[in-house]
Every structure is written in C-alpha cells, then in structure tokens.
TIMI-2910 file (N, C-alpha, C, CB; in pm, 1 decimal, decimal comma, always signed):
<rs>
+----------+----------+----------+----------+----------+----------+----------+----------+----------+----------+----------+----------+------+
!      n_x !      n_y !      n_z !     ca_x !     ca_y !     ca_z !      c_x !      c_y !      c_z !     cb_x !     cb_y !     cb_z ! resn !
+----------+----------+----------+----------+----------+----------+----------+----------+----------+----------+----------+----------+------+
! -15434,2 ! -20440,2 ! +16020,8 ! -15403,2 ! -20333,1 ! +16110,4 ! -15526,5 ! -20251,2 ! +16123,6 ! -15284,5 ! -20249,9 ! +16062,4 !  Met !
! -15595,7 ! -20236,6 ! +16234,6 ! -15722,5 ! -20167,9 ! +16268,6 ! -15688,1 ! -20007,4 ! +16221,7 ! -15762,7 ! -20187,7 ! +16445,6 !  Ser !
! -15787,4 ! -19981,9 ! +16155,7 ! -15765,1 ! -19818,7 ! +16102,5 ! -15741,0 ! -19709,2 ! +16253,4 ! -15942,9 ! -19758,2 ! +15999,4 !  Asn !
! -15827,8 ! -19752,0 ! +16368,5 ! -15819,4 ! -19658,4 ! +16485,2 ! -15660,2 ! -19663,2 ! +16525,3 ! -15925,7 ! -19709,0 ! +16616,8 !  Asn !
! -15593,6 ! -19743,5 ! +16484,3 ! -15423,0 ! -19744,7 ! +16537,8 ! -15356,8 ! -19705,6 ! +16435,4 ! -15350,4 ! -19888,9 ! +16584,4 !  Tyr !
! -15386,2 ! -19681,8 ! +16297,8 ! -15289,8 ! -19640,7 ! +16192,5 ! -15260,9 ! -19491,7 ! +16246,2 ! -15354,8 ! -19650,0 ! +16026,9 !  Ser !
! -15139,5 ! -19474,6 ! +16187,9 ! -15059,7 ! -19348,2 ! +16207,5 ! -15137,3 ! -19228,4 ! +16182,3 ! -14940,1 ! -19344,1 ! +16119,5 !  Pro !
! -15208,8 ! -19229,9 ! +16068,1 ! -15299,4 ! -19116,1 ! +16018,0 ! -15397,3 ! -19099,9 ! +16116,7 ! -15368,2 ! -19140,9 ! +15879,7 !  Ile !
! -15490,1 ! -19223,9 ! +16142,7 ! -15602,3 ! -19185,7 ! +16244,0 ! -15556,6 ! -19130,3 ! +16365,0 ! -15684,9 ! -19300,1 ! +16282,5 !  Ser !
! -15419,5 ! -19180,6 ! +16434,7 ! -15399,7 ! -19124,0 ! +16555,2 ! -15358,2 ! -18989,2 ! +16554,0 ! -15315,9 ! -19194,1 ! +16622,4 !  Arg !
! -15271,0 ! -18945,8 ! +16439,3 ! -15264,0 ! -18800,5 ! +16412,7 ! -15351,6 ! -18720,8 ! +16398,8 ! -15213,2 ! -18775,2 ! +16327,6 !  Ala !
! -15484,5 ! -18750,7 ! +16337,1 ! -15594,5 ! -18689,1 ! +16349,0 ! -15653,2 ! -18666,2 ! +16461,3 ! -15663,9 ! -18734,4 ! +16288,7 !  Arg !
! -15646,3 ! -18752,3 ! +16543,5 ! -15720,5 ! -18753,7 ! +16670,3 ! -15619,7 ! -18638,4 ! +16753,9 ! -15731,2 ! -18927,3 ! +16746,2 !  Lys !
! -15523,0 ! -18623,8 ! +16760,4 ! -15405,4 ! -18589,2 ! +16826,2 ! -15432,7 ! -18424,6 ! +16792,9 ! -15254,0 ! -18670,8 ! +16763,2 !  Leu !
! -15446,1 ! -18410,7 ! +16660,8 ! -15502,8 ! -18274,4 ! +16608,9 ! -15617,3 ! -18206,0 ! +16690,4 ! -15558,6 ! -18295,4 ! +16467,1 !  Arg !
! -15724,9 ! -18310,1 ! +16698,7 ! -15830,1 ! -18261,8 ! +16760,9 ! -15826,5 ! -18208,4 ! +16916,6 ! -15916,2 ! -18360,0 ! +16745,8 !  Arg !
! -15713,6 ! -18271,8 ! +16978,5 ! -15698,4 ! -18229,4 ! +17104,8 ! -15555,7 ! -18178,6 ! +17146,2 ! -15739,8 ! -18334,1 ! +17184,8 !  Val !
! -15533,3 ! -18086,4 ! +17092,2 ! -15399,3 ! -18015,5 ! +17084,7 ! -15422,7 ! -17929,5 ! +17213,7 ! -15367,5 ! -17922,0 ! +16933,8 !  Met !
! -15296,5 ! -17891,8 ! +17290,1 ! -15282,4 ! -17817,7 ! +17413,0 ! -15309,1 ! -17696,6 ! +17378,9 ! -15158,5 ! -17824,7 ! +17479,7 !  Thr !
! -15345,5 ! -17610,5 ! +17469,4 ! -15358,3 ! -17456,8 ! +17451,0 ! -15218,7 ! -17390,3 ! +17388,0 ! -15392,0 ! -17385,8 ! +17604,6 !  Glu !
! -15102,0 ! -17459,8 ! +17429,8 ! -14958,6 ! -17397,2 ! +17374,1 ! -14951,7 ! -17433,1 ! +17250,9 ! -14824,4 ! -17443,0 ! +17441,6 !  Glu !
! -14987,4 ! -17561,8 ! +17214,0 ! -14963,2 ! -17607,5 ! +17074,3 ! -15058,6 ! -17536,2 ! +16997,9 ! -14976,2 ! -17760,4 ! +17051,6 !  Glu !
! -15168,9 ! -17497,3 ! +17045,9 ! -15277,3 ! -17405,6 ! +16943,0 ! -15217,3 ! -17281,0 ! +16935,0 ! -15441,8 ! -17379,9 ! +16999,8 !  Asn !
! -15161,1 ! -17218,7 ! +17037,9 ! -15085,5 ! -17059,7 ! +17028,2 ! -14967,2 ! -17079,8 ! +16918,9 ! -15004,1 ! -16999,9 ! +17200,2 !  Met !
! -14880,9 ! -17183,8 ! +16916,8 ! -14758,1 ! -17179,8 ! +16821,1 ! -14823,7 ! -17233,4 ! +16701,8 ! -14620,0 ! -17270,4 ! +16868,1 !  Leu !
! -14910,9 ! -17315,3 ! +16674,5 ! -14979,0 ! -17354,0 ! +16547,1 ! -15036,0 ! -17222,7 ! +16452,4 ! -15105,7 ! -17451,6 ! +16590,9 !  Trp !
! -15087,1 ! -17143,5 ! +16571,6 ! -15151,3 ! -16997,5 ! +16475,5 ! -15037,7 ! -16923,2 ! +16423,4 ! -15246,4 ! -16871,6 ! +16573,5 !  Gln !
! -14922,0 ! -16926,3 ! +16479,8 ! -14804,7 ! -16834,0 ! +16415,1 ! -14725,9 ! -16923,1 ! +16341,1 ! -14707,2 ! -16754,2 ! +16521,7 !  Lys !
! -14743,1 ! -17061,7 ! +16318,0 ! -14667,8 ! -17121,1 ! +16232,3 ! -14724,0 ! -17177,2 ! +16090,7 ! -14615,6 ! -17214,6 ! +16304,2 !  Leu !
! -14863,6 ! -17193,8 ! +16106,8 ! -14940,1 ! -17228,5 ! +15979,3 ! -14942,4 ! -17137,7 ! +15896,9 ! -15066,3 ! -17262,2 ! +15992,4 !  Ser !
! -14990,4 ! -17190,7 ! +15764,1 ! -15005,7 ! -17101,4 ! +15648,8 ! -14873,1 ! -17026,9 ! +15624,1 ! -15123,3 ! -16999,5 ! +15672,4 !  Gly !
! -14761,4 ! -17104,4 ! +15644,7 ! -14638,3 ! -17037,9 ! +15594,7 ! -14590,0 ! -16892,2 ! +15680,9 ! -14670,4 ! -17003,1 ! +15434,0 !  Arg !
! -14645,8 ! -16895,3 ! +15792,0 ! -14655,4 ! -16750,6 ! +15832,8 ! -14484,0 ! -16716,4 ! +15877,1 ! -14782,6 ! -16730,2 ! +15978,5 !  Lys !
! -14410,2 ! -16824,1 ! +15942,3 ! -14295,2 ! -16815,6 ! +16001,3 ! -14173,6 ! -16854,5 ! +15889,6 ! -14303,5 ! -16906,5 ! +16127,4 !  Leu !
! -14105,3 ! -16749,8 ! +15820,8 ! -14030,8 ! -16761,1 ! +15732,9 ! -14031,3 ! -16836,6 ! +15612,0 ! -13957,7 ! -16779,5 ! +15781,2 !  Leu !
! -14179,6 ! -16814,4 ! +15577,7 ! -14211,3 ! -16885,8 ! +15477,0 ! -14223,7 ! -17028,0 ! +15467,8 ! -14142,9 ! -16855,2 ! +15403,6 !  Gly !
! -14208,9 ! -17093,4 ! +15567,0 ! -14186,5 ! -17244,1 ! +15566,7 ! -14310,0 ! -17306,3 ! +15611,4 ! -14067,7 ! -17290,4 ! +15658,8 !  Leu !
! -14340,2 ! -17421,1 ! +15523,8 ! -14478,3 ! -17503,6 ! +15576,5 ! -14438,9 ! -17593,6 ! +15685,2 ! -14553,4 ! -17601,4 ! +15456,3 !  Lys !
! -14501,9 ! -17572,3 ! +15781,1 ! -14501,7 ! -17670,8 ! +15886,1 ! -14638,4 ! -17756,3 ! +15885,6 ! -14480,4 ! -17596,8 ! +16024,7 !  Phe !
! -14623,2 ! -17895,2 ! +15945,3 ! -14740,8 ! -17955,4 ! +15961,8 ! -14733,9 ! -18008,2 ! +16129,5 ! -14757,5 ! -18076,7 ! +15841,9 !  Leu !
! -14904,1 ! -18006,5 ! +16154,6 ! -14897,1 ! -18041,3 ! +16285,3 ! -14923,9 ! -18207,1 ! +16291,8 ! -15003,6 ! -17950,7 ! +16368,1 !  Arg !
! -14853,2 ! -18273,0 ! +16402,5 ! -14916,6 ! -18383,1 ! +16457,2 ! -14906,5 ! -18480,3 ! +16312,9 ! -15081,8 ! -18343,0 ! +16523,9 !  Gln !
! -14790,3 ! -18470,8 ! +16267,1 ! -14755,3 ! -18541,2 ! +16138,5 ! -14685,6 ! -18677,0 ! +16161,0 ! -14662,0 ! -18451,0 ! +16052,3 !  His !
! -14716,3 ! -18775,5 ! +16126,0 ! -14657,3 ! -18916,0 ! +16177,4 ! -14521,7 ! -18935,4 ! +16089,2 ! -14775,2 ! -19056,3 ! +16150,0 !  Pro !
! -14425,0 ! -18964,4 ! +16159,9 ! -14299,0 ! -18998,6 ! +16091,5 ! -14259,4 ! -19141,0 ! +16112,9 ! -14187,7 ! -18909,5 ! +16137,7 !  Ile !
! -14265,6 ! -19207,1 ! +15995,6 ! -14236,8 ! -19352,1 ! +16022,6 ! -14093,9 ! -19374,8 ! +16022,8 ! -14301,1 ! -19444,6 ! +15920,8 !  Ile !
! -14028,9 ! -19428,7 ! +16135,6 ! -13906,3 ! -19464,5 ! +16099,0 ! -13853,1 ! -19611,1 ! +16095,6 ! -13834,9 ! -19396,6 ! +16173,5 !  Tyr !
! -13953,9 ! -19697,0 ! +16076,4 ! -13928,7 ! -19834,0 ! +16058,3 ! -14058,4 ! -19933,9 ! +16056,8 ! -13834,8 ! -19871,6 ! +16167,1 !  Asp !
! -14030,6 ! -20047,5 ! +15990,4 ! -14169,8 ! -20134,2 ! +15964,6 ! -14126,4 ! -20300,9 ! +16026,1 ! -14216,0 ! -20136,7 ! +15759,7 !  Arg !
! -14203,4 ! -20316,6 ! +16112,0 ! -14194,5 ! -20450,0 ! +16157,0 ! -14305,7 ! -20530,7 ! +16116,6 ! -14181,9 ! -20455,1 ! +16295,2 !  Ile !
! -14291,6 ! -20649,1 ! +16063,9 ! -14399,3 ! -20723,7 ! +15998,0 ! -14503,9 ! -20641,3 ! +15945,7 ! -14458,4 ! -20818,0 ! +16085,9 !  Asn !
! -14460,5 ! -20567,7 ! +15860,9 ! -14549,8 ! -20458,4 ! +15763,5 ! -14611,1 ! -20363,3 ! +15866,0 ! -14686,7 ! -20535,8 ! +15663,2 !  His !
! -14597,1 ! -20343,2 ! +15996,6 ! -14678,7 ! -20255,7 ! +16078,8 ! -14562,6 ! -20156,2 ! +16102,5 ! -14752,2 ! -20326,7 ! +16219,1 !  Glu !
! -14641,0 ! -20009,5 ! +16075,1 ! -14520,8 ! -19906,6 ! +16068,2 ! -14489,9 ! -19881,2 ! +16238,4 ! -14572,4 ! -19741,4 ! +15973,0 !  Pro !
! -14391,9 ! -19862,0 ! +16238,6 ! -14316,8 ! -19794,6 ! +16387,0 ! -14305,2 ! -19630,0 ! +16354,6 ! -14125,4 ! -19869,4 ! +16421,3 !  Lys !
! -14344,3 ! -19563,2 ! +16444,1 ! -14383,7 ! -19416,2 ! +16406,7 ! -14357,6 ! -19340,8 ! +16522,7 ! -14536,0 ! -19394,5 ! +16362,4 !  Tyr !
! -14333,0 ! -19192,7 ! +16510,3 ! -14385,8 ! -19098,2 ! +16618,7 ! -14440,4 ! -19000,1 ! +16572,0 ! -14298,5 ! -19048,7 ! +16705,7 !  Phe !
! -14520,4 ! -18931,7 ! +16629,5 ! -14603,2 ! -18806,1 ! +16584,2 ! -14552,3 ! -18691,1 ! +16655,3 ! -14760,2 ! -18817,9 ! +16612,6 !  Ile !
! -14475,8 ! -18600,9 ! +16608,0 ! -14434,6 ! -18481,7 ! +16680,8 ! -14510,5 ! -18363,8 ! +16663,5 ! -14308,0 ! -18449,8 ! +16650,6 !  Pro !
! -14522,2 ! -18264,5 ! +16747,4 ! -14631,4 ! -18167,7 ! +16754,1 ! -14615,0 ! -18109,0 ! +16615,4 ! -14621,7 ! -18056,9 ! +16879,5 !  Asp !
! -14492,8 ! -18061,1 ! +16561,6 ! -14475,2 ! -17980,4 ! +16450,3 ! -14374,4 ! -18031,0 ! +16361,4 ! -14445,0 ! -17851,0 ! +16487,8 !  Phe !
! -14380,4 ! -18029,3 ! +16228,6 ! -14276,1 ! -18091,6 ! +16154,8 ! -14249,7 ! -18009,0 ! +16030,0 ! -14312,1 ! -18236,2 ! +16120,6 !  Tyr !
! -14142,1 ! -17960,0 ! +15975,0 ! -14113,8 ! -17901,6 ! +15862,0 ! -14027,8 ! -17976,0 ! +15779,7 ! -14067,2 ! -17785,2 ! +15883,8 !  Cys !
! -14075,5 ! -18040,3 ! +15684,2 ! -13978,4 ! -18134,8 ! +15598,0 ! -13848,0 ! -18042,6 ! +15514,7 ! -14085,9 ! -18220,0 ! +15470,0 !  Ala !
! -13893,7 ! -17932,3 ! +15504,0 ! -13803,5 ! -17826,1 ! +15402,0 ! -13672,5 ! -17829,9 ! +15500,5 ! -13881,7 ! -17634,1 ! +15373,8 !  Glu !
! -13683,7 ! -17796,9 ! +15612,6 ! -13574,7 ! -17791,4 ! +15720,8 ! -13540,6 ! -17942,9 ! +15796,4 ! -13629,2 ! -17679,8 ! +15838,9 !  Lys !
! -13620,4 ! -18031,2 ! +15762,3 ! -13611,6 ! -18169,5 ! +15860,9 ! -13607,7 ! -18133,1 ! +15999,3 ! -13476,3 ! -18262,9 ! +15837,1 !  Lys !
! -13717,4 ! -18029,2 ! +16036,3 ! -13714,7 ! -17976,5 ! +16180,2 ! -13828,0 ! -18039,8 ! +16249,7 ! -13726,2 ! -17816,2 ! +16190,5 !  Leu !
! -13818,4 ! -18067,5 ! +16335,8 ! -13926,8 ! -18109,7 ! +16457,6 ! -13933,3 ! -18036,5 ! +16580,6 ! -13902,6 ! -18246,3 ! +16508,0 !  Ile !
! -14040,6 ! -17981,8 ! +16572,2 ! -14079,5 ! -17873,8 ! +16704,1 ! -14150,2 ! -17942,3 ! +16791,0 ! -14170,7 ! -17740,9 ! +16672,0 !  Ile !
! -14108,8 ! -17965,1 ! +16926,4 ! -14188,2 ! -18039,6 ! +17047,3 ! -14218,8 ! -17929,5 ! +17138,4 ! -14099,7 ! -18162,0 ! +17130,9 !  Glu !
! -14354,0 ! -17943,8 ! +17188,2 ! -14384,8 ! -17869,8 ! +17274,9 ! -14413,3 ! -17936,9 ! +17412,0 ! -14479,8 ! -17801,8 ! +17225,8 !  Val !
! -14333,2 ! -17910,8 ! +17505,9 ! -14311,2 ! -18000,2 ! +17623,0 ! -14365,6 ! -17935,3 ! +17756,3 ! -14155,7 ! -18031,9 ! +17637,3 !  Asp !
! -14486,7 ! -18010,4 ! +17779,9 ! -14538,9 ! -17948,6 ! +17912,8 ! -14478,0 ! -18036,5 ! +18039,2 ! -14715,2 ! -17951,7 ! +17915,2 !  Gly !
! -14538,7 ! -18026,1 ! +18127,7 ! -14469,1 ! -18085,0 ! +18256,4 ! -14440,0 ! -18249,3 ! +18237,6 ! -14575,1 ! -18059,0 ! +18396,2 !  Lys !
! -14531,3 ! -18316,9 ! +18158,9 ! -14509,8 ! -18456,7 ! +18178,1 ! -14384,5 ! -18500,9 ! +18142,0 ! -14599,5 ! -18530,6 ! +18112,1 !  Ile !
! -14310,1 ! -18399,8 ! +18058,9 ! -14167,3 ! -18448,6 ! +17985,8 ! -14086,6 ! -18423,6 ! +18099,0 ! -14108,4 ! -18361,3 ! +17839,3 !  His !
! -14091,2 ! -18374,8 ! +18206,7 ! -14009,3 ! -18365,0 ! +18339,6 ! -13979,8 ! -18518,5 ! +18384,4 ! -14100,1 ! -18278,0 ! +18466,0 !  Asp !
! -14094,5 ! -18618,5 ! +18340,1 ! -14087,3 ! -18742,3 ! +18405,6 ! -14060,0 ! -18857,7 ! +18287,2 ! -14227,4 ! -18765,5 ! +18491,9 !  Phe !
! -14044,9 ! -18793,8 ! +18187,1 ! -14017,4 ! -18911,5 ! +18079,2 ! -13883,0 ! -18852,2 ! +18013,5 ! -14156,8 ! -18936,6 ! +17951,7 !  Gln !
! -13803,8 ! -18824,9 ! +18048,3 ! -13656,4 ! -18793,4 ! +17995,0 ! -13622,4 ! -18881,2 ! +17921,1 ! -13550,2 ! -18781,1 ! +18086,4 !  Lys !
! -13611,5 ! -19017,6 ! +17986,5 ! -13549,2 ! -19131,3 ! +17911,8 ! -13634,2 ! -19166,1 ! +17775,0 ! -13543,3 ! -19263,7 ! +18012,4 !  Gln !
! -13770,6 ! -19158,5 ! +17791,7 ! -13855,0 ! -19200,7 ! +17673,9 ! -13798,6 ! -19085,8 ! +17565,1 ! -14039,1 ! -19194,4 ! +17708,4 !  Lys !
! -13811,7 ! -18963,0 ! +17613,0 ! -13776,2 ! -18851,8 ! +17512,4 ! -13619,5 ! -18860,3 ! +17429,7 ! -13782,2 ! -18709,2 ! +17603,2 !  Asp !
! -13522,1 ! -18904,0 ! +17514,2 ! -13408,9 ! -18887,1 ! +17462,8 ! -13401,2 ! -19032,9 ! +17351,6 ! -13294,1 ! -18869,7 ! +17590,7 !  Leu !
! -13466,4 ! -19151,1 ! +17403,2 ! -13476,1 ! -19260,1 ! +17297,8 ! -13533,5 ! -19206,9 ! +17162,6 ! -13569,2 ! -19378,5 ! +17350,4 !  Tyr !
! -13641,4 ! -19136,6 ! +17172,7 ! -13720,4 ! -19106,4 ! +17066,4 ! -13646,4 ! -19008,7 ! +16974,3 ! -13849,5 ! -19053,8 ! +17113,9 !  Arg !
! -13561,3 ! -18905,3 ! +17038,2 ! -13473,3 ! -18827,3 ! +16984,4 ! -13368,2 ! -18888,2 ! +16924,4 ! -13433,8 ! -18747,8 ! +17065,3 !  Glu !
! -13299,2 ! -18997,5 ! +16953,3 ! -13210,9 ! -19070,8 ! +16907,1 ! -13268,3 ! -19134,3 ! +16794,2 ! -13160,9 ! -19151,7 ! +16999,0 !  Glu !
! -13363,5 ! -19197,1 ! +16783,7 ! -13433,8 ! -19246,5 ! +16652,2 ! -13431,9 ! -19131,1 ! +16556,2 ! -13590,9 ! -19296,2 ! +16676,1 !  Ile !
! -13524,1 ! -19037,5 ! +16596,1 ! -13526,1 ! -18936,6 ! +16475,2 ! -13423,5 ! -18866,3 ! +16440,0 ! -13611,7 ! -18844,6 ! +16486,8 !  Leu !
! -13311,9 ! -18839,4 ! +16522,1 ! -13180,9 ! -18780,6 ! +16473,3 ! -13098,6 ! -18874,5 ! +16383,6 ! -13093,5 ! -18741,4 ! +16594,0 !  Lys !
! -13140,4 ! -19011,3 ! +16401,5 ! -13074,7 ! -19116,2 ! +16295,0 ! -13123,2 ! -19091,1 ! +16166,1 ! -13105,6 ! -19268,9 ! +16324,2 !  Ser !
! -13251,7 ! -19029,2 ! +16179,9 ! -13301,2 ! -19016,6 ! +16025,6 ! -13273,1 ! -18870,1 ! +15975,7 ! -13472,5 ! -19049,1 ! +16009,3 !  Gly !
! -13171,5 ! -18825,2 ! +16012,7 ! -13128,8 ! -18687,8 ! +15987,8 ! -13213,9 ! -18578,4 ! +16017,3 ! -13097,9 ! -18673,9 ! +15862,3 !  Asp !
! -13287,3 ! -18564,2 ! +16120,4 ! -13407,6 ! -18495,9 ! +16164,7 ! -13353,9 ! -18417,0 ! +16289,2 ! -13534,0 ! -18600,8 ! +16199,2 !  Leu !
! -13390,6 ! -18300,9 ! +16292,4 ! -13339,9 ! -18191,7 ! +16398,0 ! -13462,4 ! -18179,3 ! +16496,8 ! -13300,1 ! -18031,8 ! +16322,9 !  Arg !
! -13445,7 ! -18174,2 ! +16632,5 ! -13544,8 ! -18155,8 ! +16728,6 ! -13510,7 ! -18031,3 ! +16801,4 ! -13557,6 ! -18273,9 ! +16819,5 !  Ile !
! -13616,4 ! -17949,1 ! +16805,1 ! -13606,2 ! -17827,6 ! +16899,5 ! -13721,5 ! -17841,5 ! +16982,7 ! -13604,5 ! -17682,7 ! +16827,5 !  Leu !
! -13681,7 ! -17842,4 ! +17112,0 ! -13796,5 ! -17852,3 ! +17223,1 ! -13834,9 ! -17700,6 ! +17280,9 ! -13739,5 ! -17953,7 ! +17358,7 !  Arg !
! -13931,3 ! -17688,6 ! +17306,2 ! -14004,5 ! -17568,3 ! +17349,9 ! -14087,8 ! -17596,4 ! +17464,8 ! -14088,7 ! -17512,5 ! +17242,2 !  Ile !
! -14075,7 ! -17507,5 ! +17565,2 ! -14149,0 ! -17548,3 ! +17720,9 ! -14271,5 ! -17461,2 ! +17688,8 ! -14053,0 ! -17493,8 ! +17893,1 !  Lys !
! -14386,8 ! -17534,0 ! +17750,3 ! -14501,9 ! -17484,4 ! +17730,8 ! -14498,9 ! -17322,9 ! +17808,7 ! -14609,8 ! -17595,4 ! +17786,8 !  Asn !
! -14447,5 ! -17323,6 ! +17920,9 ! -14436,1 ! -17183,5 ! +18002,7 ! -14350,8 ! -17070,1 ! +17919,0 ! -14353,4 ! -17211,5 ! +18156,6 !  Glu !
! -14262,6 ! -17124,9 ! +17807,5 ! -14190,0 ! -17020,9 ! +17717,5 ! -14304,4 ! -16967,1 ! +17635,4 ! -14065,4 ! -17085,6 ! +17618,7 !  Asp !
! -14392,8 ! -17051,1 ! +17586,8 ! -14478,4 ! -16998,4 ! +17486,8 ! -14577,4 ! -16911,5 ! +17570,8 ! -14550,0 ! -17114,9 ! +17397,5 !  Ile !
! -14655,0 ! -16961,6 ! +17691,8 ! -14725,1 ! -16872,9 ! +17766,5 ! -14685,6 ! -16755,1 ! +17795,6 ! -14750,1 ! -16915,3 ! +17861,8 !  Asn !
! -14557,3 ! -16746,0 ! +17870,0 ! -14498,3 ! -16607,0 ! +17917,7 ! -14435,2 ! -16533,0 ! +17820,5 ! -14399,6 ! -16619,0 ! +18023,1 !  Asn !
! -14379,3 ! -16587,8 ! +17691,5 ! -14313,2 ! -16503,5 ! +17600,8 ! -14337,4 ! -16554,7 ! +17457,6 ! -14165,1 ! -16495,9 ! +17634,6 !  Asn !
! -14447,5 ! -16549,7 ! +17390,1 ! -14475,1 ! -16611,6 ! +17272,2 ! -14366,9 ! -16545,1 ! +17168,8 ! -14632,3 ! -16591,6 ! +17232,8 !  Leu !
! -14345,7 ! -16408,9 ! +17162,4 ! -14291,4 ! -16378,5 ! +17060,9 ! -14141,3 ! -16400,9 ! +17077,8 ! -14331,6 ! -16255,1 ! +17027,7 !  Ile !
! -14078,5 ! -16404,5 ! +17185,4 ! -13959,4 ! -16430,6 ! +17218,4 ! -13931,7 ! -16596,6 ! +17177,2 ! -13944,8 ! -16389,6 ! +17370,3 !  Gly !
! -14043,1 ! -16689,7 ! +17207,5 ! -14027,0 ! -16809,1 ! +17161,2 ! -14012,7 ! -16820,6 ! +16993,3 ! -14139,3 ! -16882,7 ! +17216,7 !  Thr !
! -14091,2 ! -16741,1 ! +16915,7 ! -14067,3 ! -16748,5 ! +16806,9 ! -13943,4 ! -16700,0 ! +16739,9 ! -14154,5 ! -16709,8 ! +16769,1 !  Leu !
! -13895,5 ! -16596,8 ! +16806,7 ! -13755,5 ! -16539,2 ! +16774,2 ! -13653,3 ! -16665,2 ! +16785,8 ! -13711,2 ! -16409,6 ! +16886,8 !  Ala !
! -13672,2 ! -16747,9 ! +16890,3 ! -13590,3 ! -16850,4 ! +16926,5 ! -13582,5 ! -16962,7 ! +16808,5 ! -13642,2 ! -16905,8 ! +17059,8 !  Val !
! -13728,5 ! -16973,2 ! +16743,8 ! -13731,9 ! -17079,0 ! +16641,5 ! -13683,0 ! -17009,2 ! +16524,4 ! -13874,0 ! -17145,5 ! +16617,9 !  Ile !
! -13702,9 ! -16898,2 ! +16490,4 ! -13648,0 ! -16845,8 ! +16374,9 ! -13490,7 ! -16855,5 ! +16366,5 ! -13692,7 ! -16707,6 ! +16365,0 !  Lys !
! -13405,6 ! -16794,8 ! +16503,9 ! -13269,6 ! -16819,3 ! +16498,4 ! -13221,6 ! -16946,8 ! +16500,5 ! -13214,0 ! -16761,0 ! +16588,2 !  Glu !
! -13293,4 ! -17043,0 ! +16554,2 ! -13240,5 ! -17177,6 ! +16555,2 ! -13259,0 ! -17223,7 ! +16397,9 ! -13324,1 ! -17277,6 ! +16669,4 !  Tyr !
! -13374,2 ! -17168,2 ! +16318,4 ! -13372,5 ! -17210,2 ! +16151,2 ! -13267,7 ! -17148,1 ! +16100,3 ! -13501,3 ! -17165,9 ! +16057,5 !  Ile !
! -13245,7 ! -17033,6 ! +16103,5 ! -13164,9 ! -16945,5 ! +16032,6 ! -13023,9 ! -16998,2 ! +16032,7 ! -13173,5 ! -16808,8 ! +16089,5 !  Leu !
! -12988,2 ! -17043,4 ! +16154,4 ! -12842,3 ! -17106,6 ! +16181,9 ! -12817,7 ! -17226,2 ! +16166,8 ! -12797,4 ! -17094,7 ! +16298,3 !  Asn !
! -12941,9 ! -17299,1 ! +16085,7 ! -12920,5 ! -17449,8 ! +16033,5 ! -12821,6 ! -17434,3 ! +15916,3 ! -13069,3 ! -17528,3 ! +15978,3 !  Leu !
! -12737,1 ! -17515,9 ! +15914,8 ! -12657,4 ! -17543,1 ! +15823,6 ! -12705,3 ! -17546,8 ! +15661,6 ! -12609,9 ! -17657,2 ! +15868,6 !  Pro !
+----------+----------+----------+----------+----------+----------+----------+----------+----------+----------+----------+----------+------+
</rs>
C-alpha cells in the first residue's frame, strides 16, 4: 500500500485543508474545552479490512469516550445524501453515534451550535 493513500496520511492531509467552519468548531472542541472531553479531528475509523487493505472513513471530529462522531456538513452534502446514509449505517453498526451540524449553523450561531452538541452529549445513555 502506498503511504500516500494510507488512512493516516489521508487524515493528515484533511487536517491541513479543514474548512473555515471546521476550524471554528475545532477551536471550541480542542484541548478538552467542551465538557472535558477529548476530541480528535479528521481521525480515521477503520471498519473493515479486505485483502489486508483497511476500509475506513475519516469523520470531521471524533470523541472515543462517547463514541461520537460530529460531521460538519457543507452544501455538498445536499447532493450526496445516499452516500452519507450508507456511511452512517456502517458507522452505527460499530456502535458509533453521528451528530450532523450544518456549516450555516456554525457561521450563524456558534454558541447555539455548541449548546446543541453539549445537550446531545449530556443526553447520551
């Protein structure tokens, strides 16, 4: 497997090109700023291996302690709903939870968005 296509190298590349909204949210999640929880950004989640090649997704943000994925959705997600649903099914089958946040929610009301995330986390079983 070429290192350029490894989950880790791909995740590193994605971290360098995060969207403005992802960066805004990351500033509020990093360093255990939200409820003392550790969030990782662009962290590969391997869900299968076929012929020793990992099958993986790289969510925007991941909290292992709560098994929570936060996805920041831009306009492109309006056109890839089936792909997103397929991805969510696979991740949920691994007992992961997915919370989707729209770019405009972050841009228009970052404090409110953080409140939604906190409430979601506090209501987890």
